N, C-alpha and C positions, 0 to 999 in steps of 0.2 A: 504493500500499499504506499503510495507516494503522499507525503504530507505537503500541503500547500505552504508556500513561503511568501510573505507580504512585507513590503517595506512601507512604513507610514512616515510621511514627511510632516514634522511638526509635533511637538509635545505639549501642546496647550490642551484645554479641556476637550476639544473635538478629537484631536489625534490620540490623546490618552484613552478616551472612550472607545474609539475605533480599535486600538490595539488591545484593550481589555476584552472587548467582545470577540475579537478574532482568537485571542488566546483561550477564551472559554470554549471555543469550538475546535480547539486542537491545532490551530494554525501557527506556524512558526513566524514570529513577528520580530522585526527590527525597526526601532524608532529612531529617526534622525531629526535633530534640531540644531539650528545654528547657534543656540544659546542655551541657557538653563531652562528646564521644563517650566511652562506656564509664565514665561517672562515677556512674551511679545503681546499679541492681541488679548490673550487671557489675562495676563498681568495688568494690562492697561484698562480692562473693562470695569464697569461699575459692579458687575457680577450680581446683578439683582435678579433673583428667580421669583417670578410672580405670575399670577393669573388674575385678571381683572375682568369683570362682566361687561365692560364697555368695549371689549374686543368681539369680532365675529365668533359665533359659537364654536366653530371648528378650531379657531386659533386658541380660544380659551381652553378648549379641551386638551390641545397639544401642550399648552403651558402648564396646565394642572397636572397632566401626566408626568411632565418633566420634574415637577415638584415631588410627586410621589416616588418617582425613580431615584431622585437624589436622596430622599430619606431612606430608601432601601439600600443604597450604596453606603450610607453612613454606618449601617449595621453590618453589611457584607464586607466592607473594606475597612478593616480596623485601623489601618495606617492613614486613612483619609482624614484630613483636618475637618472638624465639625463645622457645619454651617451655623450661622447665627439667625435663628428664625424670629426676628424681632418685630415684624410687621412694618407698616408704613402709614404715613399721613400725607394726603394730598387734597 
């Protein structure tokens, strides 16, 4: 049986997620980044995970699912820094 091999370019939140999910499926993964993980777009983002009802229903559902997924990751990935679920005011 031949194992698939994939190179992921970028070690931000998206690249790390892709690599993680591929590894879970038995793929050999190499992650390449020009800097430290999470320092480019991910490190410069506001990193606000939210779901607001003023978005279209499908977009709200996608964002809500991402919040649930992040909470699942906090449990599954013990080394992951915890999120601060503080809420917001607008």
